[in-house]
C-alpha positions as CSV (number, residue, x, y, z in Angstrom):
1,M,-157.7,-36.7,17.0
2,R,-157.2,-40.3,17.9
3,R,-153.8,-41.5,19.0
4,K,-152.4,-44.8,17.6
5,R,-151.8,-47.3,20.2
6,R,-148.3,-48.7,20.2
7,S,-148.1,-52.5,20.1
8,A,-146.1,-53.8,22.8
9,A,-142.7,-55.1,21.2
10,S,-142.1,-56.8,24.7
11,A,-144.6,-59.4,24.0
12,T,-143.0,-60.4,20.8
13,T,-139.6,-60.5,22.5
14,D,-140.9,-62.7,25.3
15,I,-142.4,-65.2,22.8
16,A,-139.1,-65.3,20.9
17,F,-137.1,-65.8,24.1
18,L,-139.5,-68.6,25.2
19,L,-139.2,-70.4,21.9
20,L,-135.4,-70.0,21.9
21,L,-135.2,-71.4,25.4
22,F,-137.6,-74.3,24.4
23,F,-135.3,-75.4,21.5
24,L,-132.2,-75.0,23.6
25,I,-133.6,-77.3,26.2
26,M,-134.8,-79.9,23.7
27,A,-131.4,-79.8,22.0
28,I,-129.4,-80.4,25.3
29,S,-131.7,-82.9,26.7
30,S,-132.2,-85.1,23.6
31,R,-129.4,-87.7,23.0
32,Q,-127.8,-87.2,19.7
33,T,-125.4,-89.6,17.9
34,P,-123.1,-89.0,15.2
35,V,-124.7,-91.6,13.0
36,P,-128.3,-93.1,13.2
37,I,-128.3,-96.3,15.4
38,E,-130.9,-98.5,16.9
39,P,-130.0,-99.3,20.4
40,A,-130.1,-102.8,21.8
41,K,-133.0,-103.8,23.9
42,A,-132.5,-105.0,27.4
43,S,-134.5,-107.9,28.9
44,F,-134.0,-110.4,31.6
45,D,-135.1,-113.6,32.8
46,E,-135.8,-114.1,36.5
47,L,-133.1,-116.4,38.0
48,S,-133.1,-118.2,41.3
49,L,-130.0,-116.8,42.7
50,Q,-130.4,-118.8,45.8
51,D,-128.6,-121.6,43.9
52,F,-125.4,-119.6,43.8
53,P,-123.0,-118.7,46.7
54,T,-123.6,-115.1,47.9
55,L,-120.8,-112.7,48.7
56,I,-121.6,-109.8,50.9
57,V,-119.3,-106.7,51.4
58,S,-120.1,-104.6,54.3
59,Q,-119.5,-100.8,54.4
60,K,-116.4,-101.4,56.3
61,G,-115.0,-103.9,53.8
62,E,-116.0,-107.0,55.9
63,L,-116.6,-110.0,53.7
64,F,-119.2,-112.7,54.2
65,L,-119.8,-115.9,52.1
66,D,-123.5,-117.2,52.6
67,G,-123.7,-115.2,55.8
68,N,-120.4,-116.5,57.4
69,R,-117.4,-114.1,57.8
70,T,-114.6,-115.0,55.4
71,T,-111.4,-113.7,53.7
72,L,-110.5,-113.5,50.0
73,E,-108.2,-116.6,50.4
74,Q,-111.0,-118.6,52.0
75,I,-113.4,-118.3,49.0
76,P,-113.6,-121.4,47.1
77,I,-113.5,-120.8,43.4
78,Q,-116.8,-121.6,41.5
79,D,-118.2,-120.6,38.1
80,T,-120.7,-118.2,39.5
81,Y,-121.3,-115.9,42.5
82,V,-123.8,-113.4,43.6
83,L,-122.4,-110.0,45.0
84,L,-124.3,-107.7,47.4
85,S,-122.8,-104.7,49.0
86,D,-123.8,-101.5,50.9
87,K,-124.2,-98.5,48.7
88,N,-121.6,-96.6,50.7
89,T,-119.0,-99.4,50.4
90,Q,-115.8,-98.0,49.1
91,Y,-115.0,-99.2,45.6
92,E,-111.5,-100.5,46.6
93,Y,-113.1,-103.3,48.7
94,I,-115.2,-104.5,45.8
95,H,-112.4,-104.1,43.2
96,D,-110.2,-106.3,45.2
97,L,-112.9,-109.0,45.5
98,I,-113.7,-108.8,41.7
99,T,-110.0,-109.0,40.9
100,Y,-109.4,-112.0,43.1
101,L,-112.5,-113.8,41.6
102,K,-111.5,-112.8,38.0
103,K,-107.9,-114.3,38.6
104,G,-109.6,-117.4,40.1
105,G,-111.5,-118.0,36.9
106,V,-115.1,-117.1,38.0
107,E,-117.0,-116.7,34.9
108,T,-120.2,-114.9,36.2
109,L,-120.9,-112.4,39.0
110,Y,-124.3,-111.3,39.5
111,C,-124.4,-107.9,41.3
112,L,-127.7,-107.4,43.2
113,V,-129.1,-103.9,43.3
114,E,-132.4,-102.6,44.8
115,G,-135.1,-102.1,42.2
116,E,-136.8,-98.7,41.6
117,T,-140.5,-98.5,42.3
């Protein structure tokens, strides 16, 4: 008399669990919008930012204009500035600068960041 071999139900359970896990991860990681949209494409033109005055904010909040130490009140108001700061600079320092420039009528502020490689 031959015994019937029992099929392993655990294999089917494992596959079902893996499929469920796969669909959950895909649902969480994919961006869903309530209505279909076509997002805008970003492109940029290389600018020669050397033509604009550069404001540098140090990690301690020190302010420099084209390499020379300055204060908010000493910054001449122009249409365009370039801003560079340390990644650990507290936001309040940058916020004060941006607020001052905005009140003064600055139209464009380029914020420099390090590119990813």
